[in-house]
N, C-alpha and C positions, 0 to 999 in steps of 0.2 A: 701929650702922649701920642706917639705915632701909631699908625694903623696896626702894625704887627704886635706891638706891646698891648694895645687894647684887645685884640683878638685873643692873645695868650691869656690875658686877665679874665676875659669872659669864659674861655675854654676851661679854666681851672676851677670855676665855681662848682661847688658841690650841690647836687640836687637832693639825693638821699643816699642811695648806694652807688650812684653814678656821678661823674662830673659831666659838664656840658660837652667836653671833647669826646667822652665815651658815647654820648647820644649821637654825635656827628658820625663817629665810626660805625655805630650800629646802622644808621641810615645809609651810609656809604656801602657797607657790606650787604645790606638788604637790596639796594637799588642801583648798584654800579652798572648793571647791564641795561638799565632803562634810559631812554632818551626822549626828547621832545618829539611830538608828532603834530602835524598841521590839523589833525582831527580832534586833538585833545581839548577838553573844556578848561584846561588849566595848564600852566607851565610846569615843567618838571621841578623847577626850583620851588615853586609854591607847594607842589605836592610833597616834596621832601620836607618842607617846613611843617606841614600838617602831620607827616609821619613822625618827625622829631618831636612835635608837641605831644603826640600820643605816647611816645617812649618816655618823655619827661613826666607826663601825667601819670603813667603807670608806675614810674619810680617814686614820684611824690606820694602817690596814694597807697601803693602796695610794697614799696621798698624791695627787699630781696625776693618777695613773692610776686613781682611784676610779671606780666606775660612773657613767655619765652621769645627771644629774638636771636638774630645772628650775634655772635660775640663781638665786642668792641676791639677788634684786632687792627692794628696799624698796617697799611699796605707797605710792601717793600719799596725801597728807593727806586729799584729797577721798574717796578710796576708803575710808579708815579711818573716815569719818563714818557709813558704812552699818553698822548694828548687827551684821548677820550677818558682814560682812567683819571688823569689829573683834573679834568673838568668835573667829573662826577664827584671826586674827593672834595674839591673846593666848594662845589655846590652843596654838598652834604654838610660840610663844616659850617658854612654860612647859614644854612637852614637851621641847624641846631642853635646857633647863636641868636638868630632872629626869633625862633620859637621860645627860647629861654627869656629873652628880653621883652617880648611882646606882651603887653598887659591884657590884650584880648586874645582869647583862645578860639581860633576858627573851627576847632573840632568839638567845641562844647563839652569838654571833659573826656574825650575819647582816651581809652587806655589800651585798646586793642587795634590791630590792623590786619589786613589780609590783602593778598594780591590775587586778582581774578583775571581770567582771559575773556570774560564776558561782562556785560553791563548789569549783572545781577545786583539788585538793591535790597535783597531780603536780609533779615537779621542774621548775624553770625552765630552759628550753633556749634558747640563743641562738647566733647565728652565730659560729663560731670557738671555741665552747666544747666541752666534752667531750660524748660521746653521751649519757651518763647525766644531764647537766645539773647544776644546783645545787639542793641539797636544801631543801625547805620547812622553815622553823623556826617561824613563827607565821602564823596567819590570823585576821584580825579582820573582823567585818562580819556581815551586810550593812548598809551605811550608805546614807543617801539621797545621791544625786548630782544636783545641780541644773544642772550643765553637761555636756550630752551630745553636744557637737560635737567634742570632742578625742579622746584615746585611749580614754576610757571612754564608750562609746556606749550607756549604759543608765541607768535611774533608780536602780539600786542598785549598790553596789561593795563588793568585798572587798579588804582591804589585806593582801598576803602579804609576808613577809620570807624571804630565802633565804641559805644559807651553804654554802661549800665544806666538805667533811668534812676 
């Protein structure tokens, strides 16, 4: 089996409500403006894999009630002509495949994630959740962030994953 056929085979595997390709698209849409930084404790590829694992865990555990994410929308052919966009897309797709196939979960069951502009390691708290929040499992970064008009309003970003105990 050639590489392209193998990737297509893995991409089409169903998790619960998502397929692996959907997880990759979610990771891409969430992180396309993030890039490696010499100050990061991890590579962006590894951080995307942890993020993909949290998306997959959320889908396996909660199905259609998984935590809210960016939608799994395919970028346009024109957008993928940009080298940085193509690199982020390829990295995200590969991260989802690795996360799905890896027998070890580096996030220890994380189902939630959050992007922060600081090194905050406290529990993630959200409306309707428990007072103690959801425990931090992994923190990767800081990475460069080129889009500062959305939820991440700074030039650097940390990618945190969280899980219920």
